[in-house]
N, C-alpha and C positions, 0 to 999 in steps of 0.2 A: 504493500500500500504506500509505504514511504517512497519507494522508487517511482511509482506512478505519480505521486504528488510532486516529486522533484521534476519529473519530465514535464508535467503540466505547467509548472512554474517557469521552466526554461522555454516552453513553447509560447507562453504568454509574454515573456520578456522579449523573445524574438519578434513576435507579432507587434509588440509595442514599438520596437525599434523601426520596423517597417512602416508602421503608421506615422510615427514621428518624422521619419525621413520623407514620407509622402506629403505630410503637412508642410514641412520646410520647403519642399520643392514647389508645392502649390503657392506658397507665400512669397517665393523668390520673385523679385520684380526685375524688369528690364528697363534700362534707360538708354535709349538711342538718341544721340545728339546729331541732328540733321544740319549740315553746314552748307558748303558750296564747293566750287572747284579748288583744287589744292594750291593753286597759285594766287588765290584771292585772300581776303582777310577773314571771312567766316571760318575757313578751315583751321588755321592755327589757333584762333580763339576757341573753336569748338574742341580741339584737342586739349587745350588747357582746361576748359570746363570739364571735359570727361575725366581728366586726372583728378580734379578737385572733387567731382561727384563720386568717384570710386572710393575716396577716403571718407566723405561725408555720409555716404549711403552704403555701408559695408555689406548689407544684404542684397544689394542690387548688382546686376550684371550690366556694366556700363560699356558702351561702344560709341564710336564716332563714325559717321557715314558721309563721304563726299557725295554731293548731289549737283544738280543744275541750279541750285539755290532757290530763290523765293517761291515761285509758283509750284515747283515740284515739292518743296518742303511743306507747303500749306496743304497740298492734296494728300501727302503722306500722313501728316498729322490727322487730318479729317478721317482717313482710312484706318487709323489706329496703328500705323506702321512707324511710329516714332513718338517720343515723349516730350522732346523740346527741340525747337527749331529756330533758326535765324531767318528773318524776312525783312524786306523793305516795307515801309509804311504804306506806300501807294498800292503795292501788291496785296497787302493785308486788307486794305479797304475794298479793293476789287473782289477779293475772295469772300469777304463778309456779305457784300451786296449781291455777288454773282455777276461776272463779266466774262462772257464767252471769249471775247477777243483777247482777253488777258490770260486765258487758260482755265476759267472757272465757269463752266456751263450752268451751274446752279450755286446758290449761296452755300458757303461752308459754315454751318451754324454750330459745329462742335468746337470751333476755335476759341481759345481764351488767351488773354495777354498775361505774360509773366512780368515783362518790364520793357520800357524803352531803353535803348543803349546808345551807341554812338551814331553819328550821321554818316551817310554815304555821300561822297562828293562825285558829281557826274563829271568825269575827266575825259575830255576829248583830246587825244594826243596824236599828232601827225609827225611824220619824218620831216626834217628841215628841208630836204631836197624835193619834197612833194609840191612845194609852193603854197601849201594850205596855211593861211594865217587867220581866216575867219570862218564861221559856219557856212557862209555863202560859197566859200572856196571848195567846199566838199562836193559841189555839183560836178558830176562826171568822174569823181574819184572812187577809188576802191576802199571800202570801209567795212570793218568788222563791228557788228552791233551787239555782240554777246550771244550766248546760247539761246535758242528759240524759247520764247515765253519766260526767260529769266528776268529778274529785276532789272538788270542792265539793259536788256533789249526793250523792255517796257519804257524805261527812262529814255533810251535812244529815240524811240518813236515819238515820245512826247516832245523832246527838245527839238528834233528835226521838224516836226509839224509846226511848232511855235516859231521856228526860224523860216517857215515858208517852204520847207523841203519835204519830199516824200522819197521813199526807197527807190521809186522809179526814176528819180532825178540823179541817182548815183550811178557811177560807171559799173560798179560791182558791189554786191552786198554779201558778206560772209557772216554766218551765224556761229561764232566760235567763242570758246572760253578765253580767259585772259592769257594763259600761257601760249596757246596755239596762235592767238592773234599776234603776240609779240614775235614769235618765231617767223611768221609770214612777213612781218614788217622788216625783220632783220634780213630776210632773203629777198627784199624788194618786191614781194608779191602783194603787198597791201600798202596803201598810202597813210591810213589812219585807223585808230581804234577808239571805241567808246568803252570806258570801264567805270562802272559805278561801284565805288569802293571807298574804304577809309583812306585817309591821306598816307602817302608813302607806301602804297601797295607794292609788293615785291616784284610783280610782273613789270610795272612801269619803271621801277628803279633799275631793273635789269635792262630794259630797253634803253633807258637814258645813258647807261654806261657803255652800251654797244654802239650807239649811233646818236647823232645830233637830233634833238626833238624840238617840237613846238607844242606848248600846251595852249590849245585854242580857247579863246574867251567865249563864255556863254553870258552875254550881257544881261543886266537886270530886266530890261524890257522884254527879252525873250522869256525869261523865267516867269514874268507876270502873265505873258500870253499863254502859258501852259494852262492856267485857269484851275489849278489844283492846289489847295492850301498845303498839301504835303510837300510841295516844292518851295524851298526858301532860298532867297539870295544868299550867296556865300562867296568865299574867296579861298583859292589855293595859295598858301603863303609862298613867297619867294624862296628858292633853294629847296623846295620839297623834293625836286628831282634835279639831277646834274644838268647844268645848262639853263635852268629856269631862273632868270635873274630878277624877275619882278612878280608881284602878286598878280594872280589871274582870276577874274570874276567867273563864277559858275553857279550852279544850283546844287543844293544839298537836300537829301531826303532822309528822314529819321529811320533807323533800323529798330527792330523789335525782336525780343525772344518770345515765342508763343508756345502754347501747349494745347492739350485737348481737355474738354470738360470731364473726360473719362479717367484722367490721371488723378490718383488720390490726392486730397488736399495736403496731407502730411508730407507727401513726397514733393509736391510743388513748393510748399513752404520751405522745406530743407534745401531745394535747388535754388530758390530765390535768395535765401539767407547766405548760402555758400557763395553765390556769385558776388554779392555786395560786401561780404566780409573778407574777400580775397582779391580785391581789384588789383593790387600790385602784381599778382601772378598773371593776370590777364594783360596788363601793360607790358610785362616781360615777354609775353607771347607775341604781342603786336602793339605798336605805339598808338594805333587807332583807339584802343581801349582807354586812352587818356580822356576821351570825350564822354565816357560814361559817368553820369552824375546822378547820385541817389535822389537829390532834391527834385529832379524833373522826371525820373524814370517811371513814375506811376501815373503821369498826366498825359492826356490827349490821345490815347490809343483809340483807334476806330472799332476795337473789339473789347467786350467786357473783361475785367480782371478775373483771373481764376481765383476762387475762394482761398486757396493756399497762399497765393501771392498777396491777396488783399490782407490776409492775416499778418503777413510779414510787414507790409507797409503801415498797418495800424499799430503794430508792435513798436515800430520805430518812432511813431508819433508824427510822421510826415503826412499820413492820410488820416483825417479826422472823422 
């Protein structure tokens, strides 16, 4: 009898281990950080965030995914295939409302805001030998406008339209990421590229060291004609890139981190807090993170705050 009792106890213990293991597996969470192309700003910041989240969320399986950026990220979040993503503000607004031309055939109502971060500067850069000095000079030239339906491509369309240009006015249109665009410019197969990114983006730094460039102005009157409050008048400071000796006017669009309503509030709270209590680590990953300001991060988003993010902002006293 004693032997049977002992065997029963062992069986129950083993079953308990299996049950506990199963519960732990069921409770394990996944945190996928959706970024952009590897030569942009989203990717290095996303890598830095993933490293911070791996420490702050020890029970989570954290990964970072390179994507085509804003539109793809927002559709992936809506589909439950990512937990936090980078996006441009105008793309976020289009996704929330539904804009088929921008890549959102129907409104994406599961989206929730985590925080506003730094601004993207719309940087139109031409080779010095191309003769391009103004937006009007792009007519008949070979231009890369970013990956299809990316935030950069949406920005390129808006700025060109405001300047009185359409894709049909260009000599050639390429839909390429930052790194590919730069390689074609180095090989004299493109005249110019539009890159919507933080200041000092690595792709344009690389281009400026390889050849003489011109940072093409986007005048304030063109920014005003876009007719979208997401587009603000801004300036690319002198010496941001080699050979750029003066400030250059352009447009800037706010970036956001977003999540889904389906992601648990405690998890989003932890991700938000980790981000804003580790800003030096993000600045070390890319200088664009210097533009992240807690005082403004919870304001003005076109999509509601996630309850977990709202909890953090109320805890800080910034959101009343």
